[in-house]
matplotlib code that plots the C-alpha trace (Angstrom):
import matplotlib.pyplot as plt

x = [31.5, 28.8, 28.2, 26.6, 25.0, 26.0, 26.9, 31.0, 31.2, 35.4, 36.8, 39.9, 42.6, 42.1, 39.6, 36.1, 32.7, 30.0, 27.1, 25.2, 21.5, 20.2, 20.8, 24.2, 27.7, 29.3, 31.9, 35.6, 37.6, 41.1, 42.8, 43.9, 40.2, 39.4, 41.6, 38.9, 35.7, 34.8, 33.0, 29.2, 29.1, 27.4, 28.7, 28.7, 31.3, 32.1, 32.9, 36.8, 37.5, 37.8, 40.1, 42.3, 39.5, 37.2, 34.9, 34.4, 36.5, 35.5, 36.4, 34.8, 32.8, 31.4, 30.6, 26.5, 26.2, 28.5, 27.5, 27.0, 26.5, 29.3, 32.4, 33.3, 37.1, 39.7, 41.9, 45.6, 48.3, 50.8, 54.2, 53.1, 49.9, 46.0, 44.1, 41.6, 41.6, 37.7, 36.8, 35.4, 38.3, 36.0, 36.6, 40.1, 41.9, 42.5, 40.5, 43.2, 42.0, 43.9, 44.5, 42.1, 39.1, 40.5, 37.6, 38.5, 39.3, 41.8, 44.5, 42.9, 39.6, 36.1, 35.0, 32.1, 33.9, 32.3, 34.4, 35.0, 37.4, 36.5, 39.7, 41.0, 43.1, 46.3, 45.0, 43.4, 40.0, 39.9, 37.3, 36.4, 35.7, 31.7, 31.5, 33.6, 32.0, 34.4, 37.5, 37.3, 37.2, 33.5, 31.0, 28.4, 30.5, 30.7, 27.1, 27.8, 29.9, 28.1, 24.1, 26.4, 29.0, 25.9, 23.9, 21.2, 18.6, 19.2, 17.5, 13.6, 12.9, 11.8, 8.1, 8.1, 9.1, 6.5, 3.4, 4.2, 4.3, 0.7, -0.3, -2.6, -1.2, -4.8, -7.4, -10.1, -14.0, -13.4, -10.7, -13.2, -15.6, -16.2, -14.2, -14.7, -14.5, -12.3, -11.7, -12.7, -11.0, -7.5, -5.4, -1.6, 1.6, 4.4, 8.0, 11.6, 12.2, 13.8, 11.4, 10.0, 8.0, 4.8, 3.4, 1.1, -1.2, -2.3, -5.5, -6.6, -10.2, -11.4, -14.0, -15.6, -14.6, -16.4, -17.7, -14.3, -11.6, -10.7, -9.8, -9.8, -6.6, -7.3, -3.7, -4.4, -1.0, -1.1, -2.9, 0.0, -2.0, -4.5, -2.1, 0.8, -0.8, 0.9, 2.1, 2.4, 6.5, 5.3, 5.3, 8.4, 10.5, 9.3, 9.4, 13.2, 14.0, 11.8, 13.0, 14.0, 17.4, 18.2, 22.4, 23.3, 21.7, 20.1, 17.3, 16.9, 13.3, 11.5, 8.7, 9.2, 8.7, 6.0, 4.2, 6.6, 6.9, 3.6, 0.7, 1.3, 2.7, 0.3, 1.4, -0.5, -3.6, -3.9, -6.4, -5.1, -5.9, -5.5, -6.5, -7.3, -6.9, -9.2, -9.2, -10.4, -7.7, -8.6, -7.1, -5.2, -3.7, -5.4, -6.7, -10.6, -11.5, -10.9, -11.4, -9.9, -10.9, -10.5, -11.0, -10.1, -7.9, -6.8, -3.6, -4.4, -0.1, 2.8, 4.5, 8.0, 9.1, 11.4, 7.7, 5.1, 8.2, 8.8, 4.4, 4.1, 6.4, 4.9, 1.5, 1.5, 4.6, 5.7, 4.7, 1.4, 0.6, 1.1, -1.4, -3.5, -6.6, -4.2, -3.3, -6.3, -5.8, -2.1, -2.7, -4.6, -1.8, 0.3, -2.6, -3.1, 0.8, 1.0, -1.3, -0.3, 3.3, 1.9, 0.7, 4.4, 5.5, 2.9, 3.7, 7.4, 9.0, 12.2, 13.8, 16.9, 19.5, 21.4, 22.9, 21.5, 24.0, 23.3, 25.7, 25.3, 26.9, 28.3, 27.1, 29.5, 29.0, 31.6, 31.0, 30.7, 29.5, 28.6, 25.7, 24.1, 20.1, 18.0, 14.7, 12.2, 8.3, 7.4, 8.9, 7.8, 4.6, 3.9, 6.5, 3.5, 0.6, 2.3, 3.0, -1.2, -1.9, 0.6, -0.6, -3.9, -3.3, -1.1, -5.1, -6.8, -4.7, -4.1, -8.0, -8.6, -6.4, -4.7, -1.7, 1.0, 4.0, 4.9, 7.0, 9.1, 11.9, 12.8, 15.0, 18.2, 19.1, 20.4, 24.0, 23.2, 21.7, 24.7, 27.1, 24.4, 24.2, 28.5, 29.1, 26.2, 27.7, 31.3, 29.9, 28.6, 24.8, 22.8, 20.2, 18.5, 17.8, 14.3, 15.7, 12.8, 13.5, 10.8, 10.8, 10.0, 13.2, 15.6, 13.5, 14.1, 18.0, 17.6, 16.2, 18.0, 21.4, 20.2, 21.8, 25.1, 27.9, 28.4, 24.4, 25.1, 27.2, 25.7, 22.4, 24.2, 24.7, 21.2, 20.9, 22.8, 21.8, 18.3, 18.2, 17.7, 14.1, 13.0, 9.7, 8.0, 4.6, 5.1, 4.3, 6.4, 5.6, 8.2, 9.8, 11.5, 8.0, 6.4, 3.8, 2.4, 1.8, 2.8, 3.6, 4.4, 1.3, 2.6, 5.2, 3.6, 5.7, 9.0, 8.4, 7.3, 6.1, 3.4, 2.2, 1.3, -0.2, -2.4, -3.0, -4.9, -6.3, -8.1, -9.1, -10.4, -11.9, -14.2, -14.5, -11.3, -8.4, -5.6, -3.2, 0.8, 2.2, 6.2, 8.4, 11.3, 14.5, 16.0, 13.7, 13.6, 10.8, 7.7, 8.3, 5.5, 5.7, 2.6, 0.8, 2.1, 5.9, 5.3, 5.1, 8.3, 9.9, 8.6, 10.0, 13.4, 13.9, 12.3, 14.8, 18.0, 17.0, 16.5, 20.1, 21.3, 20.3, 21.8, 24.6, 25.1, 24.4, 26.7, 29.6, 28.7, 28.7, 32.4, 33.3, 32.6, 33.6, 37.6, 37.3, 36.0, 38.7, 41.6, 41.7, 42.6, 45.6, 47.8, 45.4, 44.1, 40.8, 39.2, 36.2, 34.9, 35.9, 32.7, 33.5, 36.4, 37.5, 40.4, 42.2, 42.2, 39.4, 37.1, 36.5, 34.5, 35.5, 33.8, 33.9, 33.4, 31.3, 33.5, 35.0, 38.5, 40.4, 43.5, 45.3, 46.1, 49.5, 49.3, 48.3, 52.0, 54.5, 52.7, 50.6, 46.7, 43.2, 40.2, 37.7, 34.3, 32.4, 33.7, 33.9, 37.5, 41.3, 44.0, 47.0, 48.7, 51.5, 50.6, 46.9, 46.1, 42.4, 40.5, 36.7, 33.9, 33.5, 37.1, 38.0, 40.7, 42.9, 43.8, 45.5, 44.5, 47.3, 46.1, 43.0, 42.6, 39.8, 39.5, 39.4, 36.9, 39.0, 40.4, 43.2, 43.9, 47.2, 46.8, 47.9, 49.2, 50.7, 48.1, 47.8, 50.1, 49.4, 48.7, 47.6, 44.6, 41.3, 39.5, 42.0, 41.1, 43.7, 43.2, 42.2, 45.1, 46.7, 43.2, 41.2, 43.5, 41.7, 40.5, 43.5, 45.7, 43.9, 43.8, 48.0, 48.4, 46.4, 48.5, 51.6, 50.5, 49.7, 53.2, 54.4, 52.4, 53.3, 57.2, 56.8, 54.8, 57.9, 60.0, 58.0, 58.3, 62.0, 61.4, 61.0, 57.2, 54.7, 55.2, 58.3, 55.6, 56.2, 53.1, 51.3, 51.1, 47.7, 49.0, 47.1, 49.8, 51.2, 50.7, 53.7, 54.7, 53.5, 51.1, 47.9, 45.4, 47.3, 44.4]
y = [-19.3, -17.1, -13.5, -11.9, -8.5, -6.9, -4.0, -3.6, -4.6, -3.2, -5.0, -2.2, -5.1, -3.7, -7.1, -6.9, -8.6, -8.9, -8.3, -10.0, -10.0, -13.4, -17.0, -17.3, -16.7, -13.4, -13.1, -12.4, -9.5, -9.4, -6.1, -5.8, -5.8, -2.9, -0.6, 0.0, 0.3, 2.1, -0.1, 0.7, 1.2, -1.6, -3.7, -6.8, -9.4, -13.2, -15.8, -17.6, -19.4, -20.3, -19.1, -20.9, -20.5, -22.3, -18.4, -17.8, -15.4, -12.8, -10.6, -6.8, -6.6, -3.7, -0.6, -0.3, 2.5, 4.4, 5.8, 9.4, 10.5, 12.1, 10.5, 11.5, 11.8, 13.4, 16.2, 15.2, 17.1, 14.2, 14.7, 17.7, 16.6, 17.0, 13.8, 12.6, 9.1, 7.7, 7.6, 4.1, 1.6, -0.4, 2.5, 0.9, 4.1, 7.6, 10.6, 12.9, 17.1, 19.2, 22.1, 25.2, 22.1, 21.7, 24.9, 26.6, 23.0, 22.5, 20.3, 17.3, 18.6, 16.0, 17.2, 15.7, 14.8, 14.6, 12.6, 15.0, 11.9, 8.4, 5.1, 3.4, 0.6, 2.9, 6.3, 7.0, 8.7, 13.0, 14.4, 18.2, 19.3, 19.4, 20.2, 21.3, 19.0, 20.9, 19.4, 15.3, 16.4, 19.0, 17.5, 15.6, 14.6, 11.3, 11.6, 13.8, 11.7, 8.7, 9.7, 10.6, 7.4, 5.2, 7.5, 8.4, 10.8, 13.4, 16.8, 16.7, 18.1, 21.7, 19.9, 18.1, 21.2, 23.0, 20.6, 19.7, 23.9, 23.8, 21.1, 22.3, 22.2, 20.9, 18.7, 20.1, 18.7, 17.4, 15.1, 14.0, 12.4, 9.1, 8.4, 6.9, 9.3, 8.1, 11.1, 9.8, 6.4, 7.3, 6.3, 6.7, 6.1, 4.6, 4.8, 5.9, 9.2, 10.7, 10.1, 12.5, 10.7, 8.5, 6.3, 4.3, 4.9, 2.3, 1.2, -2.4, -3.3, -6.5, -8.7, -11.4, -13.7, -16.6, -16.9, -16.2, -13.8, -11.6, -8.2, -5.8, -4.4, -0.7, -0.5, 2.7, 3.3, 7.0, 7.8, 8.8, 7.6, 10.0, 13.5, 10.7, 10.0, 8.1, 10.2, 13.5, 14.7, 13.7, 10.1, 10.1, 11.5, 8.8, 5.8, 7.5, 6.8, 3.4, 4.3, 6.9, 6.4, 6.7, 7.4, 8.8, 12.1, 12.7, 11.4, 11.5, 10.5, 9.0, 12.2, 15.9, 17.0, 19.0, 15.3, 12.8, 14.9, 16.6, 16.4, 12.5, 12.2, 10.7, 14.1, 14.3, 16.3, 16.6, 15.1, 13.0, 10.7, 7.2, 3.7, 1.4, -2.4, -3.1, -6.7, -9.0, -11.2, -14.8, -15.3, -17.9, -15.2, -16.2, -13.1, -14.0, -11.6, -8.1, -5.2, -1.9, 1.1, 4.5, 7.1, 10.5, 9.9, 11.7, 10.6, 10.9, 10.4, 10.1, 7.9, 6.6, 2.9, 4.0, 5.6, 2.2, -0.3, 1.6, 1.9, -2.2, -2.4, -0.4, 0.3, 2.1, 4.4, 7.9, 6.8, 5.0, 8.6, 10.6, 8.6, 7.8, 7.6, 5.6, 2.4, 0.5, 0.3, 0.2, -3.3, -4.5, -3.8, -6.1, -8.6, -8.9, -8.7, -11.9, -13.6, -12.9, -14.2, -17.3, -17.5, -17.1, -20.0, -21.8, -21.2, -21.6, -18.5, -18.0, -15.4, -15.0, -13.5, -11.2, -8.1, -4.7, -1.4, 2.5, 5.5, 8.1, 11.0, 14.1, 17.9, 17.5, 14.6, 12.3, 8.9, 9.4, 6.2, 2.9, 1.3, -2.0, -1.0, -2.7, -4.0, -3.7, -4.9, -2.3, -3.1, -5.8, -4.9, -2.6, -5.1, -7.2, -5.4, -3.8, -8.4, -8.4, -5.8, -7.2, -10.1, -9.1, -7.1, -9.6, -12.1, -9.5, -8.7, -12.8, -13.2, -10.3, -12.4, -8.7, -8.3, -6.6, -6.6, -9.0, -9.4, -12.2, -14.4, -17.4, -20.2, -21.9, -22.9, -26.4, -25.4, -23.4, -25.5, -28.1, -25.6, -25.2, -28.8, -29.3, -26.1, -27.1, -30.6, -29.2, -27.3, -30.3, -29.2, -32.1, -30.8, -32.0, -30.4, -31.8, -31.4, -28.5, -27.3, -25.6, -21.9, -24.8, -27.1, -23.3, -21.8, -25.6, -24.9, -21.5, -22.1, -25.3, -22.8, -19.8, -20.7, -21.6, -19.5, -19.2, -18.9, -15.7, -16.8, -20.6, -17.6, -15.6, -18.8, -19.6, -16.1, -15.9, -19.4, -18.0, -15.9, -12.1, -10.8, -9.4, -7.6, -9.2, -9.5, -13.9, -14.6, -17.2, -16.9, -15.1, -17.9, -16.0, -15.1, -18.1, -16.8, -17.7, -14.8, -10.8, -7.7, -4.3, -2.0, -0.4, 2.3, 4.7, 7.6, 5.8, 2.8, 3.1, -0.7, -0.1, 3.0, 0.5, -1.5, 1.3, 1.5, -1.4, -1.8, 1.2, -0.3, -3.1, -1.2, 0.3, -2.8, -1.6, -2.4, -0.9, -0.2, -0.4, 1.7, 2.1, 3.9, 1.2, 3.6, 1.0, 1.9, 5.1, 7.3, 6.8, 3.2, 1.5, -1.3, -4.5, -4.7, -7.8, -7.0, -3.3, -5.4, -7.2, -3.7, -2.2, -4.9, -5.6, -1.3, -2.0, -4.5, -2.5, 0.7, -0.7, -2.8, 1.4, 2.9, -0.4, -0.1, 3.3, 3.9, 0.7, 3.1, 6.0, 4.0, 2.2, 5.7, 7.3, 3.5, 4.7, 7.8, 6.5, 3.8, 6.3, 8.4, 4.5, 3.3, 0.5, 0.4, -3.4, -4.3, -7.9, -9.6, -12.0, -13.7, -13.0, -14.5, -16.2, -16.1, -17.1, -14.0, -13.5, -13.1, -10.1, -9.6, -7.4, -5.1, -6.2, -3.1, -0.3, -2.4, -1.9, -4.8, -5.1, -7.3, -9.8, -10.2, -14.5, -12.8, -11.6, -15.1, -16.4, -18.4, -20.8, -22.2, -21.8, -23.8, -22.5, -25.0, -24.2, -26.7, -25.5, -22.1, -21.7, -21.4, -24.2, -23.9, -27.5, -27.4, -27.3, -27.3, -23.9, -23.5, -20.1, -19.8, -17.9, -17.1, -17.6, -15.0, -13.1, -10.0, -7.3, -4.0, -1.6, -1.6, 0.6, 2.5, 3.4, 6.3, 5.7, 2.3, 2.2, -0.7, -0.8, -3.4, -5.2, -7.3, -10.5, -10.2, -14.1, -12.5, -12.4, -8.6, -7.0, -5.4, -1.2, -1.9, -0.2, -1.8, -2.2, -4.3, -7.2, -6.5, -9.2, -12.1, -14.0, -17.5, -18.5, -17.4, -17.8, -17.2, -20.3, -20.4, -20.5, -23.0, -24.5, -24.4, -25.4, -28.7, -29.3, -29.2, -31.3, -34.3, -33.4, -33.8, -37.2, -38.4, -38.0, -39.4, -42.6, -43.6, -43.0, -45.5, -48.2, -48.0, -48.2, -52.1, -53.6, -53.4, -55.7, -53.8, -50.8, -48.5, -49.1, -47.3, -48.5, -50.1, -51.6, -49.6, -48.6, -44.8, -42.9, -42.6, -38.5, -37.6, -39.6, -37.3, -37.7, -39.9, -42.0]
z = [-50.3, -48.5, -48.8, -45.5, -44.5, -41.0, -38.4, -37.6, -33.8, -32.9, -30.6, -28.6, -29.6, -33.3, -34.6, -34.8, -35.9, -38.0, -36.1, -38.2, -35.2, -36.1, -35.0, -37.2, -35.5, -35.5, -37.8, -37.2, -39.2, -39.1, -37.7, -41.6, -43.0, -39.7, -41.1, -44.0, -41.5, -38.1, -35.3, -36.1, -40.2, -41.8, -44.5, -46.7, -46.6, -47.5, -45.3, -46.2, -43.3, -40.1, -37.9, -35.6, -32.9, -35.6, -36.0, -39.7, -41.0, -43.4, -45.9, -46.7, -50.1, -49.4, -47.2, -47.4, -44.7, -43.1, -39.2, -39.6, -35.8, -34.2, -32.2, -28.6, -27.8, -25.9, -28.2, -28.4, -29.9, -30.4, -32.9, -34.4, -35.5, -34.0, -33.2, -30.9, -29.6, -29.9, -26.2, -27.1, -27.9, -30.2, -32.4, -33.4, -34.8, -33.9, -35.9, -37.7, -37.3, -39.4, -37.3, -39.3, -37.7, -34.0, -33.1, -29.7, -28.0, -25.7, -25.6, -23.2, -23.8, -24.8, -28.2, -30.5, -34.0, -37.1, -39.9, -43.1, -45.1, -43.9, -42.9, -45.9, -46.0, -46.2, -44.3, -41.1, -41.0, -40.8, -39.2, -38.0, -34.0, -34.0, -30.3, -27.1, -24.4, -21.1, -19.6, -18.4, -14.7, -15.1, -13.0, -14.9, -18.1, -17.5, -18.2, -21.2, -23.1, -22.1, -23.4, -27.2, -26.9, -26.9, -29.1, -26.4, -28.2, -25.2, -26.5, -27.9, -31.1, -31.3, -32.4, -29.2, -27.1, -28.8, -28.8, -25.2, -24.2, -25.8, -23.4, -20.0, -16.7, -14.9, -16.2, -18.5, -18.7, -21.8, -20.2, -17.7, -20.0, -20.5, -16.8, -13.5, -11.0, -7.8, -6.8, -3.3, -3.1, -1.0, -3.4, -2.7, -4.5, -2.9, -4.4, -3.5, -1.9, -4.9, -7.3, -8.9, -11.5, -10.4, -12.9, -9.9, -7.0, -5.5, -2.4, -1.1, 0.9, 1.7, 0.4, 0.3, -2.9, -3.8, 0.0, 1.3, 2.1, -0.3, -1.4, -4.3, -5.2, -7.4, -9.4, -11.3, -13.9, -15.5, -19.0, -20.8, -23.7, -23.9, -24.1, -26.8, -29.8, -32.5, -35.8, -33.6, -32.4, -28.5, -30.0, -32.7, -29.7, -27.2, -29.8, -30.7, -27.1, -26.1, -22.7, -20.0, -18.9, -15.1, -13.9, -10.7, -10.1, -13.4, -15.7, -19.7, -20.0, -22.7, -21.8, -21.8, -18.2, -18.4, -18.7, -17.4, -14.0, -14.6, -16.1, -16.0, -13.0, -10.4, -7.6, -4.7, -4.1, -8.2, -9.9, -13.1, -15.4, -15.2, -16.4, -13.6, -13.7, -11.0, -8.8, -7.2, -5.1, -3.2, 0.5, -1.9, -4.3, -7.2, -9.2, -9.4, -11.7, -13.7, -15.0, -17.3, -17.7, -17.6, -14.7, -12.6, -9.6, -7.0, -5.1, -1.5, -0.5, -1.4, 0.3, 0.7, 0.7, 4.2, 5.8, 4.7, 5.8, 8.7, 9.3, 8.4, 11.4, 14.1, 13.2, 16.1, 15.9, 14.8, 11.0, 11.4, 13.4, 11.1, 8.2, 10.7, 7.8, 5.4, 7.9, 7.0, 3.6, 3.7, 6.4, 3.7, 0.5, 3.2, 3.9, -0.6, -0.6, 1.2, -0.6, -4.2, -2.3, -1.4, -5.0, -5.9, -4.6, -5.4, -9.2, -8.5, -9.2, -9.7, -6.3, -5.7, -3.5, -5.1, -4.4, -5.4, -5.3, -5.0, -5.4, -3.4, -5.1, -3.5, -4.3, -7.7, -9.1, -7.9, -5.3, -2.1, -1.6, -2.4, -0.6, -0.9, -1.9, 0.9, -0.3, 2.3, 2.4, 1.3, -2.3, -2.5, -2.0, -4.6, -6.8, -6.5, -7.3, -10.0, -11.7, -10.8, -13.1, -15.7, -15.6, -16.3, -18.8, -20.7, -20.1, -21.6, -24.6, -25.3, -24.6, -27.3, -29.5, -30.4, -31.1, -29.0, -27.0, -24.2, -22.3, -22.6, -20.8, -22.0, -19.5, -20.0, -23.6, -24.1, -23.8, -20.6, -18.9, -18.8, -18.3, -14.7, -14.4, -14.7, -12.1, -9.3, -9.4, -9.1, -5.9, -4.2, -5.5, -5.2, -7.7, -11.1, -14.1, -16.9, -20.2, -20.3, -17.4, -15.1, -12.8, -10.0, -10.2, -9.9, -7.1, -5.6, -6.3, -4.5, -1.8, -1.5, -1.5, 0.3, 3.7, 2.2, 2.6, -1.6, -1.8, -4.3, -5.8, -6.3, -7.5, -9.7, -11.5, -11.2, -13.1, -15.2, -17.4, -18.1, -21.2, -21.4, -21.4, -24.8, -25.8, -28.9, -30.3, -30.0, -26.8, -25.0, -21.2, -18.6, -17.4, -13.9, -13.0, -13.9, -16.4, -19.1, -20.2, -18.8, -20.9, -19.1, -18.5, -14.9, -16.5, -19.9, -18.2, -18.8, -21.4, -24.7, -25.1, -21.6, -23.9, -26.6, -23.9, -22.9, -26.4, -27.6, -24.1, -24.3, -28.5, -27.0, -23.9, -27.3, -29.6, -31.5, -32.9, -32.7, -35.9, -35.0, -37.7, -37.5, -40.3, -41.4, -41.5, -43.1, -45.9, -45.6, -43.6, -46.2, -45.9, -43.6, -42.5, -42.7, -39.5, -38.2, -39.0, -36.9, -34.6, -34.8, -35.2, -32.4, -30.5, -31.3, -31.5, -27.4, -26.9, -28.3, -26.7, -23.3, -23.8, -25.3, -21.5, -19.3, -21.5, -21.1, -17.0, -16.2, -18.8, -16.4, -13.3, -14.1, -15.2, -11.2, -9.5, -11.0, -10.2, -6.2, -6.9, -8.2, -4.7, -3.2, -5.3, -3.1, -0.8, 0.7, 0.4, 1.6, -1.7, -3.5, -6.6, -8.4, -12.3, -13.9, -17.4, -19.5, -18.1, -15.3, -11.9, -11.4, -7.7, -6.2, -2.9, 0.5, 1.8, -1.1, -3.8, -6.1, -8.6, -10.6, -12.3, -10.7, -14.3, -15.0, -14.7, -11.0, -10.1, -10.4, -12.1, -13.5, -16.4, -15.5, -17.2, -17.2, -15.9, -17.3, -15.4, -11.4, -13.0, -11.7, -12.3, -11.6, -12.1, -13.9, -10.9, -8.0, -8.1, -6.8, -7.5, -7.6, -8.0, -7.8, -3.7, -3.1, -0.6, -1.3, -0.1, -3.0, -3.1, -5.8, -8.7, -12.1, -12.8, -16.2, -16.7, -20.4, -20.2, -17.2, -15.7, -11.8, -11.9, -8.6, -7.1, -5.3, -2.1, -0.7, 2.5, 6.1, 6.9, 9.2, 12.0, 11.9, 7.9, 6.7, 7.9, 5.3, 4.1, 7.0, 9.0, 11.7, 10.1, 11.2, 9.4, 10.4, 8.2, 4.8, 1.7, -0.6, -2.7, -0.2, 2.0, -1.3, -2.0, 2.4, 1.4, -1.5, 0.3, 3.2, 0.6, -1.2, 2.3, 3.2, 0.3, 0.9, 4.8, 2.6, 0.4, 3.8, 5.6, 2.6, 3.5, 7.7, 9.1, 9.2, 11.0, 13.8, 14.8, 15.5, 19.0, 20.4, 23.4, 27.4, 26.8, 23.5, 21.2, 18.1, 18.0, 14.8, 13.0, 12.9, 9.9, 8.8, 9.7, 6.9, 5.2, 4.7]

ax = plt.figure().add_subplot(projection="3d")
ax.plot(x, y, z, "-o")
ax.set_aspect("equal")
plt.show()
């Protein structure tokens, strides 16, 4: 049997998997095997058989490396023993804490534990409390837990802070050398109201391109690479983090505040260093020519999406009067955006109808409300300008045949393609996908279905059919945006791949090559990757840390939503089935934009089978179906804060008068849920069949009664029998 190395990923039910990090399937580890290891240990296993589900099952041969980071959890006192129940349920085992290692922690507090004795087949792990974070209800505790739970670096090293402290507060004469002075160009930043770091500024003016109408579009990006040099503490910390992590009301930045909110942020009326992508765009939205160059700029205004959207909607309104000197260039920006949008349509880039939400917190960090995030013309304007600059950066690097990190997004795998085809057919969508689907094919389906009531659900399935975007030196294009080459250039304050792209472009402008050197952690700090391997390592590292940041953000949002719903136990709401699994239905509430689970045991006393093709659960006895997009009413039955889980109970009776307004009172029987309507149809069909059986025993048709005009009268119970 083969031997394989990998990382253990625990499961809250006690078993686990060996994650190989390759295309090979994950290896199942039984609860017995998991007793000797913990989540995120690195081990070597031997595949011994296939389990009952057909998965390869392994036996642990050697523990190569134990996890070294502290484990987060709640301190409990049970049966005369002190234990810590890990916050991350994937650890599977409680940790024993000797009385002398409890420190000053109190029962119920959140603590960080360092292991002093590892787990074995017959003993639990033992540890000591290394840090007391506080009580679970303390403001911001969910973020303190998440950054430690997902091992997000949240403290800069003393060396990094010392280096940042020595940086100047303003530009020096030496910083301005060999740069184009664009301080007189009225570039502006356009961001959200709560933005604190400004990566980009834009400017547009009309010009002639190939004897036709066109525009000159400038996208100026903060020149972080001027201050953050390879091999220095600032760069080491930035690479370790790879990205800023965004939580409600708090950000864990990739760079210290002096850089992210100060020296590198394109604040209004402050001279700043930037890298500029200077483009000529045709009336058809094609970038006819471009060039990159280092510059000094001065943002003429800090505008918000709300202000710009209002200004574009009414160029004589109060917002326009307040920024009268900027109105002409904002109109030009909107014109070039319309042209770029036209080119997007010609390319066949995918544009789905999905709903993004924003959590609004109170002063204590608790959810006040959850609202849909409205995308305006101003959002799309900036997005198209950034996409254009990113494409130019990828093209510039590709033409020079220089290694770099591309942003690669591949289309559906053969398996996902077939699943999507089956789903679309089951939903009555008459669309075909080629063996090698193109973005335009998915976009055509999105346009075909955008006016359907279930458009959001169909578009969600289209989105799920595609693979996750990654950073890699191997350019395979960006499927969703329909680009043959795409990279990230526009956010070096918050994304390390963008910083690397800036370094590559700068080197090429000086007719040089940029040599990337990255320590390989698995080989020790002194071992360096080869030139080719370094880019692979950097891409994998940045992709993994991007996923880590997303997981931490989702964990905090889930915690906040659980706290939000804990005060709403027993209340009834209308919602839509957003996902279907073998163990139940996930439902998103209309009024609150919160998702919870209706467990399969709550669906009634019969056996339900998952239909993958139709993405629905079907009852074997009654034929009742619950699929994506079904309208249901649910009661909040349970909230598990530690497990980040909200449970619903399905309500099948119509709401009574005077019930909770959010429950959907007043829907009445004329607005049955999809599941109730299906069940009613099944019952009607049963009645029809019974009536048909009775009719066979009655006289033949010649004895049928007729009305006055000689037409045959329909027999009772025959409606719909055909």
